[in-house]
Rosetta silent file (secondary structure, phi, psi, omega in degrees, C-alpha in Angstrom):
SEQUENCE: MIKGLAITPPILGRISIGKVVEKNGKRLPEKDDQFTITSQIQNKEGWVKHPLDEQLRAKAPNQKLRTIPVRMIFNDPELNLRAEYSLFDRQTGRPVCVGDGQTCRRLTNQGVEQYPCPSPDLCPLAHGGHCKPYGRLHVNLDDADELGTFIFRTTGFNSIRTLAARLSYYNAASGGLLSCLPLQLTLRGKSTTQSYRQPVYYVDLTLKDGVSLNEAIRTAKEIDEQSKEAGFYQEAVDFVARQGFANAKFEVNGEEGVDVVEEFYSIEVPESEKAQSDSKANNKRKQNQGEGFVQDIQQGLQRSVRAVN
SCORE:     score description
SCORE:     0.000 S_00000001
   1 L     0.000  136.804 -175.301   11.595 -178.895   31.390 S_00000001
   2 L   -73.789  125.524  177.112   10.259 -175.343   30.693 S_00000001
   3 L   -70.088  140.984  177.329    6.911 -174.840   32.421 S_00000001
   4 L    89.772   -2.248  175.338    4.093 -173.633   30.229 S_00000001
   5 L  -109.556  113.060  177.420    5.459 -175.316   27.104 S_00000001
   6 L   -65.835  126.121  176.941    3.490 -178.367   25.868 S_00000001
   7 L   -97.349  101.026 -173.607    5.827 -181.138   24.906 S_00000001
   8 L  -105.876  166.171  178.637    4.009 -182.781   21.988 S_00000001
   9 L   -56.524  145.318  174.564    5.152 -185.580   19.666 S_00000001
  10 L   -60.399  131.257 -175.106    7.640 -184.573   17.058 S_00000001
  11 E  -105.662  123.707  175.063    5.879 -183.681   13.799 S_00000001
  12 E   -91.727  -20.631 -172.653    7.375 -184.700   10.447 S_00000001
  13 E  -177.474 -174.279 -176.926    4.583 -183.674    8.201 S_00000001
  14 E  -128.523  151.896  173.987    0.837 -183.178    7.825 S_00000001
  15 E  -124.409  125.337 -177.937   -2.127 -185.255    6.569 S_00000001
  16 E  -139.357  163.559  178.115   -5.084 -183.374    5.265 S_00000001
  17 E  -121.397   34.938 -177.311   -8.417 -183.744    3.307 S_00000001
  18 E  -176.855 -177.720 -179.147   -8.438 -180.237    2.108 S_00000001
  19 E  -157.989  167.563  177.425   -6.466 -177.140    1.314 S_00000001
  20 E  -102.737  128.153  177.832   -6.548 -173.358    1.525 S_00000001
  21 E  -119.879  157.912 -176.854   -7.290 -171.528   -1.713 S_00000001
  22 E   -96.305  122.669 -179.231   -7.462 -167.891   -2.674 S_00000001
  23 E  -133.531  122.493  174.886  -10.989 -166.617   -3.689 S_00000001
  24 L    56.291   37.509 -176.139  -11.817 -163.002   -4.299 S_00000001
  25 L    76.742    2.251  178.869   -8.651 -161.853   -2.524 S_00000001
  26 E  -113.217  148.156  174.611   -9.365 -164.094    0.485 S_00000001
  27 E   -96.778  115.076 -175.250   -7.686 -167.272    1.555 S_00000001
  28 E  -128.611  152.739 -177.918  -10.381 -169.823    2.330 S_00000001
  29 E   -73.295  147.809 -179.335  -10.491 -173.521    3.114 S_00000001
  30 E  -137.821  125.325 -179.635  -11.603 -175.973    0.406 S_00000001
  31 E   -76.774  160.182 -179.863  -12.487 -179.563    1.095 S_00000001
  32 E  -133.151  166.401 -177.995  -11.130 -182.516   -0.977 S_00000001
  33 E  -108.017   25.240  174.184  -12.152 -186.110   -1.619 S_00000001
  34 E  -158.007  166.305  179.695   -8.728 -187.568   -0.938 S_00000001
  35 E   -76.442  157.582  168.601   -5.740 -187.428    1.443 S_00000001
  36 E  -139.151  127.760  175.508   -2.709 -185.212    0.888 S_00000001
  37 E  -106.869  126.895 -176.068    0.489 -185.693    2.811 S_00000001
  38 E  -122.729  163.824  172.233    2.688 -182.604    3.091 S_00000001
  39 E   -82.014 -167.763 -178.553    5.913 -181.562    4.667 S_00000001
  40 E  -105.683   19.252 -178.205    5.890 -178.680    7.192 S_00000001
  41 E  -107.950  138.812  176.190    7.195 -176.244    4.553 S_00000001
  42 E  -119.402  150.201  173.156    5.054 -173.780    2.597 S_00000001
  43 E  -132.654 -164.869 -176.539    5.663 -171.866   -0.547 S_00000001
  44 L   -65.145  -24.873 -175.144    3.451 -169.547   -2.749 S_00000001
  45 L   -88.308   -5.794 -174.417    1.498 -172.517   -3.956 S_00000001
  46 E   117.867 -154.212 -178.194    0.814 -173.879   -0.434 S_00000001
  47 E   -77.791  133.855 -176.384    2.176 -176.714    1.532 S_00000001
  48 E   -80.636  133.340 -177.454    4.953 -178.671   -0.212 S_00000001
  49 E   -64.093  142.535  176.225    4.044 -182.333   -0.588 S_00000001
  50 L   -80.829  146.384 -179.157    6.088 -184.935    1.365 S_00000001
  51 H   -52.489  -31.747  179.999    7.857 -187.651   -0.671 S_00000001
  52 H   -60.931  -28.244 -178.059    5.583 -190.221    0.958 S_00000001
  53 H   -63.771  -46.400 -176.230    2.574 -188.693   -0.795 S_00000001
  54 H   -66.084  -42.034 -175.416    3.905 -189.536   -4.311 S_00000001
  55 H   -61.060  -47.042 -177.933    5.033 -193.016   -3.131 S_00000001
  56 H   -71.307  -39.296 -175.963    1.595 -193.933   -1.721 S_00000001
  57 H   -68.445  -27.622 -177.279   -0.369 -192.205   -4.537 S_00000001
  58 L   -74.455  -19.830  178.193    1.473 -194.255   -7.177 S_00000001
  59 L   -98.043   -5.949 -175.465   -0.032 -197.442   -5.668 S_00000001
  60 L   -82.499  148.858  178.023   -3.512 -195.995   -5.174 S_00000001
  61 H   -59.500  128.943 -177.013   -6.460 -196.625   -7.627 S_00000001
  62 H    54.314   20.227 -175.441   -6.569 -193.625  -10.059 S_00000001
  63 H    53.998   24.718  171.158   -3.835 -192.082   -7.860 S_00000001
  64 L   -89.227  112.478 -172.910   -6.564 -191.014   -5.461 S_00000001
  65 L   -87.429  104.625 -175.553   -5.013 -191.417   -2.042 S_00000001
  66 L  -125.479   -3.054  169.077   -7.914 -192.595    0.184 S_00000001
  67 E  -135.722  147.310 -179.007   -6.056 -195.022    2.513 S_00000001
  68 E  -138.422  121.070  173.281   -2.818 -194.492    4.346 S_00000001
  69 E   -66.887  128.645 -177.603   -1.019 -197.273    6.346 S_00000001
  70 E  -135.578  169.356  174.791   -0.299 -195.931    9.849 S_00000001
  71 E  -140.699  136.315  175.555    0.962 -197.060   13.256 S_00000001
  72 L   -79.733  147.926  177.860    0.040 -195.452   16.579 S_00000001
  73 L   -98.753  -10.822  178.338    2.967 -194.433   18.801 S_00000001
  74 L  -125.285  154.323  175.145    1.040 -194.653   22.065 S_00000001
  75 L   -82.151  -35.078 -179.404   -1.231 -197.345   23.564 S_00000001
  76 L   -74.141  117.269  179.037   -3.478 -194.780   25.303 S_00000001
  77 H   -48.643  -41.831 -174.616   -6.089 -193.597   22.806 S_00000001
  78 H   -73.050   -9.606  172.482   -6.250 -190.135   24.308 S_00000001
  79 H   -89.644  -26.894  176.154   -2.526 -189.532   23.628 S_00000001
  80 H   -74.883  -42.144 -175.809   -2.891 -190.452   19.956 S_00000001
  81 E  -120.483  109.824  176.198   -5.959 -188.313   19.551 S_00000001
  82 E  -104.642  133.848 -173.965   -6.348 -184.989   21.285 S_00000001
  83 E  -148.570  132.988  168.825   -9.662 -183.202   21.039 S_00000001
  84 E  -154.235  169.970  169.209  -11.439 -180.295   22.720 S_00000001
  85 E   -74.915  133.017 -178.648  -13.723 -177.431   22.037 S_00000001
  86 E  -137.961  140.384  176.556  -11.391 -174.493   21.110 S_00000001
  87 E  -123.338  123.217 -174.424  -11.874 -170.831   20.467 S_00000001
  88 E  -108.384  150.466  164.438   -8.887 -168.992   18.919 S_00000001
  89 L   -75.081  117.930 -168.899   -8.098 -165.279   18.585 S_00000001
  90 L   -73.865  -14.249  177.342   -8.459 -164.934   14.837 S_00000001
  91 L   -85.951  -43.465 -174.677   -5.813 -162.192   14.645 S_00000001
  92 L  -101.257  -20.811 -176.107   -3.021 -163.842   16.604 S_00000001
  93 L    80.875    5.813  176.731   -3.960 -167.447   16.444 S_00000001
  94 L   -79.865  140.417  179.254   -3.582 -167.879   20.219 S_00000001
  95 E   -70.809  136.302 -178.942   -6.090 -170.065   21.956 S_00000001
  96 E  -106.866  -34.104  176.637   -8.485 -168.099   24.065 S_00000001
  97 E  -149.752  130.650 -179.455  -10.709 -170.786   25.542 S_00000001
  98 E  -133.401  123.625 -178.859  -10.359 -174.600   25.540 S_00000001
  99 E  -139.309  167.471  177.631  -12.970 -176.927   27.083 S_00000001
 100 L  -112.712    9.911  179.225  -14.186 -180.454   27.226 S_00000001
 101 L    98.209   -7.422  176.426  -17.883 -179.873   27.562 S_00000001
 102 L  -126.519  -49.500  172.932  -17.684 -179.777   31.346 S_00000001
 103 E  -131.270  157.424  178.365  -14.929 -177.305   32.314 S_00000001
 104 E  -135.803  157.304  172.488  -12.790 -174.932   30.256 S_00000001
 105 E  -108.353  120.017 -173.974   -9.522 -172.996   30.597 S_00000001
 106 E  -120.488  136.880 -178.285  -10.024 -169.403   29.498 S_00000001
 107 E   -85.205  116.499  177.853   -7.414 -166.599   28.980 S_00000001
 108 E  -124.405  178.403  176.249   -8.494 -163.521   30.894 S_00000001
 109 L   -65.005  -16.700 -179.940   -6.811 -160.325   32.213 S_00000001
 110 L   -97.182    6.453 -179.100   -6.114 -162.148   35.393 S_00000001
 111 E   106.201 -155.226 -176.403   -4.388 -165.053   33.484 S_00000001
 112 E   -90.217  122.021 -179.086   -5.747 -168.502   32.670 S_00000001
 113 E  -121.977  163.863 -176.244   -8.905 -169.254   34.722 S_00000001
 114 E  -107.764  135.394 -178.896  -11.261 -172.215   34.899 S_00000001
 115 E  -137.304  167.428  173.920  -14.955 -171.963   34.053 S_00000001
 116 E   -67.348  148.492  176.136  -17.922 -174.308   33.365 S_00000001
 117 L  -121.871  100.690 -178.448  -17.963 -175.433   29.621 S_00000001
 118 L   -81.876    1.505 -172.905  -21.607 -175.811   28.443 S_00000001
 119 L    87.337  156.565 -176.140  -20.469 -176.672   24.874 S_00000001
 120 H   -59.400  -29.817 -179.618  -20.550 -174.180   21.936 S_00000001
 121 H   -66.757  -22.387 -177.560  -24.319 -174.325   21.472 S_00000001
 122 H  -115.983    5.376 -176.479  -24.941 -172.965   24.964 S_00000001
 123 L   -98.575  120.651 -178.699  -21.859 -170.716   25.462 S_00000001
 124 H   -66.186  -24.263 -178.485  -22.425 -166.978   24.806 S_00000001
 125 H   -70.890  -23.276 -171.681  -18.692 -166.632   24.080 S_00000001
 126 H   -90.424   -9.894 -172.487  -19.036 -169.192   21.286 S_00000001
 127 L   -56.534  145.739 -179.969  -21.775 -167.491   19.310 S_00000001
 128 L    90.651   10.718  177.917  -21.062 -166.953   15.619 S_00000001
 129 L    75.936   18.916 -176.123  -19.243 -170.282   15.122 S_00000001
 130 L   -74.716  -27.084 -175.961  -16.059 -169.011   16.864 S_00000001
 131 E  -104.213  124.122 -178.899  -15.815 -172.196   19.037 S_00000001
 132 E  -138.651  161.817  172.008  -15.477 -175.600   17.394 S_00000001
 133 E   -70.571  136.768 -179.076  -14.255 -179.092   18.306 S_00000001
 134 E  -131.054  116.655 -177.891  -10.578 -179.267   17.310 S_00000001
 135 E  -115.150  147.859  176.128   -8.911 -182.645   17.088 S_00000001
 136 E  -129.982  117.401  173.876   -5.271 -183.639   16.423 S_00000001
 137 E  -101.759  124.791  176.142   -4.370 -187.192   15.493 S_00000001
 138 E  -102.838  120.914  177.090   -0.693 -188.229   15.656 S_00000001
 139 E  -132.001  161.426  177.201    0.334 -191.227   13.640 S_00000001
 140 E  -102.712  129.664 -179.309    3.568 -192.795   12.428 S_00000001
 141 L  -119.454  -21.222 -170.387    4.169 -193.271    8.715 S_00000001
 142 L  -113.172  106.317  177.693    8.004 -193.519    8.549 S_00000001
 143 L   -62.588  -19.365 -179.293    9.627 -196.552   10.064 S_00000001
 144 L   -71.579  -18.577  176.684   12.928 -194.822    9.866 S_00000001
 145 L  -130.981   87.932 -169.979   11.716 -192.440   12.677 S_00000001
 146 L   -73.471  -11.921  178.752    9.559 -194.641   14.980 S_00000001
 147 L  -113.976    6.111  173.152    8.766 -191.770   17.300 S_00000001
 148 L   -88.008  151.188 -173.610    8.089 -189.131   14.734 S_00000001
 149 E  -133.219  162.459  168.816    4.487 -188.418   13.651 S_00000001
 150 E  -115.566  135.385 -172.102    2.423 -186.944   10.902 S_00000001
 151 E  -104.559  136.767  177.951   -0.484 -184.933   12.250 S_00000001
 152 E  -114.091  114.999  178.436   -4.035 -184.939   10.952 S_00000001
 153 E   -99.371  144.056  179.919   -5.974 -181.883   12.132 S_00000001
 154 E  -156.928  148.531  169.967   -9.782 -181.619   12.034 S_00000001
 155 L  -117.256   17.610 -177.727  -12.771 -179.682   13.381 S_00000001
 156 L   -94.799  130.940 -179.676  -15.261 -182.235   12.069 S_00000001
 157 H   -63.080  -37.811 -175.405  -17.473 -184.131   14.517 S_00000001
 158 H   -60.444  -46.805  177.289  -17.688 -187.079   12.187 S_00000001
 159 H   -65.975  -45.976 -177.451  -13.861 -187.591   12.111 S_00000001
 160 H   -62.002  -49.053 -172.709  -13.291 -186.902   15.803 S_00000001
 161 H   -67.104  -44.267 -179.078  -16.167 -189.201   16.909 S_00000001
 162 H   -63.642  -50.059  179.240  -15.113 -192.041   14.544 S_00000001
 163 H   -57.676  -49.855  179.942  -11.430 -191.846   15.349 S_00000001
 164 H   -58.067  -39.454 -177.509  -12.088 -191.764   19.095 S_00000001
 165 H   -70.520  -46.037  179.517  -14.375 -194.813   18.927 S_00000001
 166 H   -60.262  -48.030 -177.022  -11.930 -196.865   16.772 S_00000001
 167 H   -60.158  -43.395 -179.682   -8.939 -196.086   18.989 S_00000001
 168 H   -66.868  -40.766 -177.617  -10.882 -197.062   22.091 S_00000001
 169 H   -66.611  -45.560 -177.182  -12.226 -200.263   20.510 S_00000001
 170 H   -73.258  -32.086  176.110   -8.939 -201.465   19.072 S_00000001
 171 H   -62.993  -43.773 -176.790   -7.156 -200.727   22.338 S_00000001
 172 H   -70.193  -44.873 -174.924   -9.639 -202.728   24.313 S_00000001
 173 H   -67.747  -21.922 -177.838   -9.845 -205.611   21.850 S_00000001
 174 H   -93.445   -4.560 -177.621   -5.976 -205.956   21.721 S_00000001
 175 L    78.866   30.428  177.139   -5.552 -205.894   25.479 S_00000001
 176 L    87.248   19.916 -177.977   -3.884 -202.469   25.467 S_00000001
 177 L  -108.498   38.317 -176.210   -1.535 -203.138   22.457 S_00000001
 178 H   -56.497  -42.491 -178.784   -2.879 -200.278   20.329 S_00000001
 179 H   -69.794   -7.208  178.814    0.641 -199.179   19.210 S_00000001
 180 H  -100.255   -6.863 -170.313    1.382 -202.581   17.832 S_00000001
 181 L   -83.175  143.409  169.495   -1.681 -203.036   15.608 S_00000001
 182 L   -78.656  110.304 -175.499   -1.446 -202.737   11.711 S_00000001
 183 E  -120.050  170.505  173.649   -3.777 -199.892   11.004 S_00000001
 184 E  -152.668  147.942  171.115   -4.700 -197.504    8.164 S_00000001
 185 E   -83.189  133.771 -177.561   -6.459 -194.246    7.837 S_00000001
 186 E  -127.797  129.573 -178.901   -9.489 -194.606    5.512 S_00000001
 187 E   -88.674  127.226  179.740  -11.388 -191.688    3.912 S_00000001
 188 E  -122.318  162.154  178.471  -15.172 -192.180    3.953 S_00000001
 189 E  -135.820  148.297  173.436  -18.053 -190.118    2.655 S_00000001
 190 E  -153.522  159.922  174.422  -21.716 -189.722    3.513 S_00000001
 191 E  -112.674  143.006 -179.792  -24.608 -187.410    2.745 S_00000001
 192 L  -134.082  164.758  178.618  -26.910 -185.772    5.179 S_00000001
 193 L   -60.793  -38.793  178.138  -29.902 -183.487    5.155 S_00000001
 194 L   -64.495  -30.025 -177.022  -27.699 -180.680    6.536 S_00000001
 195 L   -88.836    6.240 -178.172  -25.214 -181.186    3.710 S_00000001
 196 L    56.366   41.539  176.329  -28.109 -180.915    1.112 S_00000001
 197 L    69.086    3.632  173.074  -27.295 -184.449   -0.100 S_00000001
 198 L   -79.765  149.276  179.698  -23.712 -183.418   -1.025 S_00000001
 199 E   -72.492  138.542  174.186  -21.030 -185.819    0.217 S_00000001
 200 E  -113.406  129.697 -176.447  -19.273 -184.962    3.373 S_00000001
 201 E   -98.477  144.486  178.198  -15.827 -186.663    3.871 S_00000001
 202 E  -147.955  169.226 -172.247  -14.470 -187.789    7.134 S_00000001
 203 E  -110.178  131.379  178.948  -11.580 -189.945    8.378 S_00000001
 204 E  -120.184  161.583  179.257  -11.887 -193.397    9.808 S_00000001
 205 E  -116.072  121.567 -179.158   -9.284 -195.808   11.347 S_00000001
 206 E  -134.024  171.477  172.309   -9.401 -199.407   10.227 S_00000001
 207 E   -73.212  158.483 -179.928   -7.221 -202.450   10.123 S_00000001
 208 L   -55.444  144.572  176.759   -4.932 -202.828    7.076 S_00000001
 209 L   -49.896  130.490  176.010   -6.670 -204.270    4.019 S_00000001
 210 L    84.468   -0.357 -176.966   -6.901 -208.053    4.147 S_00000001
 211 L  -112.081  125.350  178.780   -5.976 -208.359    7.886 S_00000001
 212 L   -82.097  168.919  179.450   -8.658 -209.752   10.218 S_00000001
 213 H   -67.776  -38.910  177.415   -8.874 -208.636   13.852 S_00000001
 214 H   -59.167  -43.398  178.558   -7.627 -211.926   15.159 S_00000001
 215 H   -64.771  -37.949  179.671   -4.634 -211.827   12.843 S_00000001
 216 H   -65.955  -38.619 -179.213   -3.935 -208.221   13.885 S_00000001
 217 H   -70.436  -39.281  177.222   -3.981 -209.096   17.552 S_00000001
 218 H   -61.159  -41.989 -178.143   -1.673 -212.015   17.079 S_00000001
 219 H   -63.537  -42.838 -178.317    0.772 -209.712   15.170 S_00000001
 220 H   -60.078  -42.501 -177.493    0.472 -207.089   17.918 S_00000001
 221 H   -65.559  -43.702  177.356    1.357 -209.651   20.603 S_00000001
 222 H   -56.035  -52.272 -178.215    4.434 -210.773   18.613 S_00000001
 223 H   -64.588  -35.125  176.857    5.627 -207.204   18.173 S_00000001
 224 H   -64.419  -42.065  179.040    5.056 -206.434   21.821 S_00000001
 225 H   -64.540  -46.651  179.017    7.088 -209.406   22.916 S_00000001
 226 H   -64.324  -36.115 -178.155    9.976 -208.588   20.534 S_00000001
 227 H   -69.440  -40.549  178.693    9.987 -204.907   21.715 S_00000001
 228 H   -63.640  -41.985  177.729   10.177 -206.031   25.391 S_00000001
 229 H   -60.517  -35.059 -178.814   13.031 -208.397   24.633 S_00000001
 230 H   -81.398   -5.677  175.492   14.894 -205.534   23.097 S_00000001
 231 L   100.798   11.714 -178.387   14.336 -203.410   26.140 S_00000001
 232 L   -88.870  127.766 -176.457   11.665 -201.106   24.814 S_00000001
 233 L  -116.973  104.452  177.238    9.002 -199.908   27.355 S_00000001
 234 H   -63.084  -38.536 -176.539    5.833 -198.629   25.821 S_00000001
 235 H   -61.868  -36.853  177.004    4.285 -197.774   29.235 S_00000001
 236 H   -65.967  -41.142  177.575    7.178 -195.365   29.848 S_00000001
 237 H   -59.643  -48.706 -179.595    6.650 -193.683   26.543 S_00000001
 238 H   -62.750  -41.383  177.952    2.996 -193.133   27.322 S_00000001
 239 H   -56.320  -48.124 -178.288    3.835 -191.852   30.761 S_00000001
 240 H   -70.289  -32.875  177.309    6.291 -189.248   29.557 S_00000001
 241 H   -70.757  -39.206  176.022    3.971 -188.127   26.793 S_00000001
 242 H   -57.510  -44.140  176.085    1.133 -187.643   29.254 S_00000001
 243 H   -64.638  -33.965 -177.123    3.404 -185.433   31.370 S_00000001
 244 H   -71.683  -33.775  175.876    4.499 -183.424   28.313 S_00000001
 245 H   -63.662  -38.396 -174.936    0.884 -182.665   27.261 S_00000001
 246 L   -84.702    0.345 -177.434    0.123 -181.497   30.754 S_00000001
 247 L   -76.059   -3.358  175.206    3.061 -179.165   31.011 S_00000001
 248 L  -137.339  154.055  178.060    1.048 -176.241   29.631 S_00000001
 249 L   -65.495  -44.437  179.252   -2.377 -174.766   30.053 S_00000001
 250 L  -115.698  131.150 -175.677   -2.847 -174.632   26.272 S_00000001
 251 L   -78.157  -31.093 -177.342   -1.422 -177.325   24.042 S_00000001
 252 L   -91.579  129.511  173.909   -1.569 -175.225   20.858 S_00000001
 253 L   -95.871  175.356 -173.801    0.737 -172.251   20.472 S_00000001
 254 H   -62.005  -40.524 -179.786    0.252 -169.016   18.480 S_00000001
 255 H   -59.671  -46.621  177.397    2.402 -170.225   15.561 S_00000001
 256 H   -67.526  -38.353 -177.144    0.299 -173.398   15.008 S_00000001
 257 H   -57.282  -36.906 -177.237   -2.858 -171.413   15.790 S_00000001
 258 H   -64.109  -41.876 -179.522   -2.503 -169.070   12.835 S_00000001
 259 H   -70.099  -36.547 -177.078   -2.467 -171.966   10.405 S_00000001
 260 H   -68.433  -44.281  178.185   -5.435 -173.625   12.284 S_00000001
 261 H   -59.489  -46.085  179.654   -7.447 -170.425   12.125 S_00000001
 262 H   -62.858  -38.160 -177.945   -6.894 -170.024    8.441 S_00000001
 263 H   -82.200  -38.005 -167.795   -7.775 -173.584    7.571 S_00000001
 264 H  -119.427  -18.115 -172.360  -10.581 -174.343    9.932 S_00000001
 265 L  -121.427   41.189  173.052  -11.986 -171.130   11.532 S_00000001
 266 L   -54.621  142.349  172.885  -12.631 -169.082    8.356 S_00000001
 267 L   -83.722   -2.104  177.568  -15.124 -166.252    8.705 S_00000001
 268 L   -67.906  133.126 -178.020  -16.536 -167.163    5.342 S_00000001
 269 L   -77.386  125.564  179.147  -20.137 -168.378    5.753 S_00000001
 270 L   -53.640  152.765  178.449  -20.605 -172.058    4.512 S_00000001
 271 H   -59.715  -37.818 -178.568  -22.734 -172.592    1.474 S_00000001
 272 H   -61.842  -44.142  178.543  -25.224 -174.587    3.567 S_00000001
 273 H   -67.218  -34.780  179.089  -25.653 -171.634    5.945 S_00000001
 274 H   -63.677  -40.607  179.592  -25.970 -169.225    3.056 S_00000001
 275 H   -63.547  -42.191  179.729  -28.755 -171.380    1.661 S_00000001
 276 H   -66.336  -39.167 -179.448  -30.522 -171.511    4.994 S_00000001
 277 H   -63.289  -46.945 -175.926  -30.088 -167.718    5.372 S_00000001
 278 H   -67.369  -34.102 -179.673  -31.485 -167.066    1.909 S_00000001
 279 H   -67.197  -38.431  176.230  -34.368 -169.396    2.531 S_00000001
 280 H   -64.768  -36.676  178.862  -35.237 -167.643    5.774 S_00000001
 281 H   -65.499  -44.338  175.619  -35.007 -164.251    4.007 S_00000001
 282 H   -53.615  -49.978  179.783  -37.363 -165.532    1.234 S_00000001
 283 H   -63.564  -33.445  176.287  -39.872 -166.702    3.791 S_00000001
 284 H   -64.383  -42.685 -179.748  -39.673 -163.452    5.551 S_00000001
 285 H   -65.534  -40.970  176.276  -40.311 -161.527    2.393 S_00000001
 286 H   -58.880  -41.638 -179.415  -43.226 -163.813    1.570 S_00000001
 287 H   -64.763  -40.891  178.302  -44.588 -163.318    5.065 S_00000001
 288 H   -68.572  -37.908  175.387  -44.293 -159.532    4.747 S_00000001
 289 H   -58.688  -43.301 -179.788  -45.955 -159.638    1.341 S_00000001
 290 H   -60.984  -46.833  177.850  -48.759 -161.638    2.841 S_00000001
 291 H   -60.314  -40.888  177.041  -49.156 -159.301    5.712 S_00000001
 292 H   -65.555  -35.014  179.686  -49.210 -156.331    3.418 S_00000001
 293 H   -65.996  -44.167  178.465  -51.868 -157.920    1.283 S_00000001
 294 H   -61.687  -41.083 -177.693  -54.064 -158.499    4.356 S_00000001
 295 H   -64.975  -39.623  175.511  -53.511 -154.906    5.524 S_00000001
 296 H   -56.400  -46.205 -176.580  -54.620 -153.627    2.048 S_00000001
 297 H   -64.565  -44.120 -178.815  -57.815 -155.606    2.285 S_00000001
 298 H   -62.486  -44.667  178.416  -58.554 -154.383    5.844 S_00000001
 299 H   -61.120  -42.275 -178.757  -57.889 -150.739    4.892 S_00000001
 300 H   -61.639  -41.530 -176.730  -60.204 -151.140    1.867 S_00000001
 301 H   -63.639  -43.711  178.745  -62.978 -152.559    4.032 S_00000001
 302 H   -58.250  -41.198  178.078  -62.577 -149.714    6.493 S_00000001
 303 H   -65.132  -38.561 -178.921  -62.833 -147.124    3.749 S_00000001
 304 H   -67.930  -33.827  178.915  -65.993 -148.818    2.404 S_00000001
 305 H   -68.591  -40.705  179.835  -67.610 -148.748    5.970 S_00000001
 306 H   -67.045  -36.567 -179.283  -66.846 -145.067    6.364 S_00000001
 307 H   -64.275  -37.240 -178.568  -68.290 -144.298    2.882 S_00000001
 308 H   -66.805  -44.330  179.993  -71.556 -146.123    3.809 S_00000001
 309 L   -66.514    0.000    0.000  -71.809 -144.272    7.111 S_00000001
């Protein structure tokens, strides 16, 4: 095996809840309220849709794709969902620093070195929003290729936190049979003060519609027994995958990084931040105006005192 090359699950396509659009001559990310399943090919209009997108969309209410049936290919939750704080070189797309909140691997002139990782809020290198949580969820959609995956990439805390929790809970509840459970990706929305009451969409992982947890566990046990009878060893698949991920200092290469930077690390200031910035500017102007008004009064009083004297 080539050292320094991360061996990741084969990717057949992408799952996204947004797209990159051109505005004022710039290519900028735009969020959506539904899933889109694409191939790995791009044309002038963007990513080419995968045939599965049309098939699933035809069955969805109003053709809004908000649930996708999936299967995990690993039992270990951390192999299905990879997530770290990541800072990319915005020109080359190469990762510069990757950390877990305790330690980080950073590219320096001396090579890749290890440093403490205080999280983006406290790291001077991360100022300006250059470092974000970056998650990759690998799921199987196509039974014809049982080890091929579709990848969902996200820098959203809501999606990463929810997916990590669900994967851990389902794995524990099923006795380590996560890869055998009938699951689906579900798009959810919520509003917060920071979003100015506008909906924010994130991805959840649930059991398939109409399937209870007990039924899902019984199904998982049956699938596990059938797989073992056929000679399939899930533990070995997890072991090999863990070795493949650890074969490189950085899991993401420059080719993938360019797309990641364009979609998630745009230098465009979000509308919420613009609104906050405008509010601060208005408050500053009002404060300056108030201070100027007070100064005018003080100067007038001083002139009156001098005139009396």
